Steps between C-alpha positions, in 0.01 A plus 500: 500500500511743790179688587483877482360538853542301818207558736644464851290411805655448844254311720464352846194291592278669243373196309144622551579825315728388219211367291366850437840619378542188289161558337601857411821371342303251291293793369794715390485639147881467485623142526881513476563479872579252776376498858777449754367438852741508792354292782645649818466186713123454476340223705165502320397359160709747295746248351227252397291775348791631295565146383143468373531828307829389349329189367202703381729684256290813454788712634870417528541458876833461677559493872786547743488354851690674778503489878292780648732797458283798407367665187823687428698175481230349278529795261876455478464130417236583239720762331784248485283231340269709281526427128308804378657833408255659746376399843141594581471460877149433629403380846275204572210722608512698172373423152530655155265655251491280187699755298752585775813332364421612145463861614819495707695378199324755277610786723854365517521478122372858478825619661739597218753223439789742550372583852400158632836441662419786739175335618453221753125446511145583399234551767122526482232550765344251737142498631279314741262239362220758482713722275594759764850625428763426765672829572525778244557511123819628342522870407485413130350208310848403383778620730870432462652544842620261772353345813688742727374815330145368463471415870692780668467795260169442322337345808343203319370240744380143472618176345590453136512197274773466241812326378875553539782405270637174637860612462430806716353285779813287488711816520313615814424193716326534833743490793466166679689594817242740647251251639185331376335811361647764268274778367480485122539879491864458605584330169260703285667820625844359426391416147356851464846643569614354166194433282179669393149355498197540277173547692161471332153585630345164418357258757668170418453298817287446808570408861320371805727558798505209743502516882850423620660578163797729450268796449332424834808493721479672837748673724655182637586376152642840405725500804610145423608625155683801648836444320332506158289806582808678637682431173207627294450823694873558531545488123195719448622760747847507344395505135670773295182535296252783541270422790259718702661599831200364691542159335873498571436592864245220541737252336783605732277463805379158385861397445579586862186317616587175327870522579399503867262207455770308319751578776752605239853530632717807472416870492232646278654670201334813364327405178387849417665748733258795472215283636682245713479675836129559448444140393673330795253606773205423272641155426562432869143609573362259238712219642376562855141519377544162331637350819202625699255362245670162492510484879129582522417204276 
């Protein structure tokens, strides 16, 4: 029988952290889930550790091995292989509250059946280990909106913890031709162009960011991922949705910046004509600043 939820964890050389996440999964008050770990070419003890937990049997553990290709590729493989109706993505340096999966499913089931086809996901709040909230809460305790509106119109910041419908993730795979890093916001924004989200002001997970992790990437790594960032900012700048002019200007300038870093061929095409001529010199300035900083290091 297929589980209701597939908990998805992409990981690379994080065997020393996975035990904390595994312990939180063993403590879940909702048990109809599987844990699907995508090992992105780890060279540590990850595979052996997963094998021990599979034999332990406290949680249904499955794993996928892939050559080191990046988190975005790992998420695509997980969505393809997930057996649950929902995918709850959680990183290796995160862990859940005991009631997290139960509460996510509760809030999903609270959406009227006739409206669920319009929704892609449920998202709660994330905190540091000491309980300090990461970012800001949502404007209402239960908010039906989408990730685009919440970020760019309501100004909510910080990471969330939640679950997406598996079929929606399969409908919107991460592009795999833009390099080894693709910002998750690129896909979340694409999903938000079609589907709504339910946001709830409940802390459901915790995180301890690791040095060298994706949240700790510096300028050199950003420049290396220029094609993906150019795609993200280009789509944001060109969105037909309501967006503050200042945000659209910044997105246009960032698009120019990363297009230059990526050495994109062909002329720049105006993404949003009223702001384009203002954005180009700003983007060139950001690009030149990056070059100076990289040269100085």
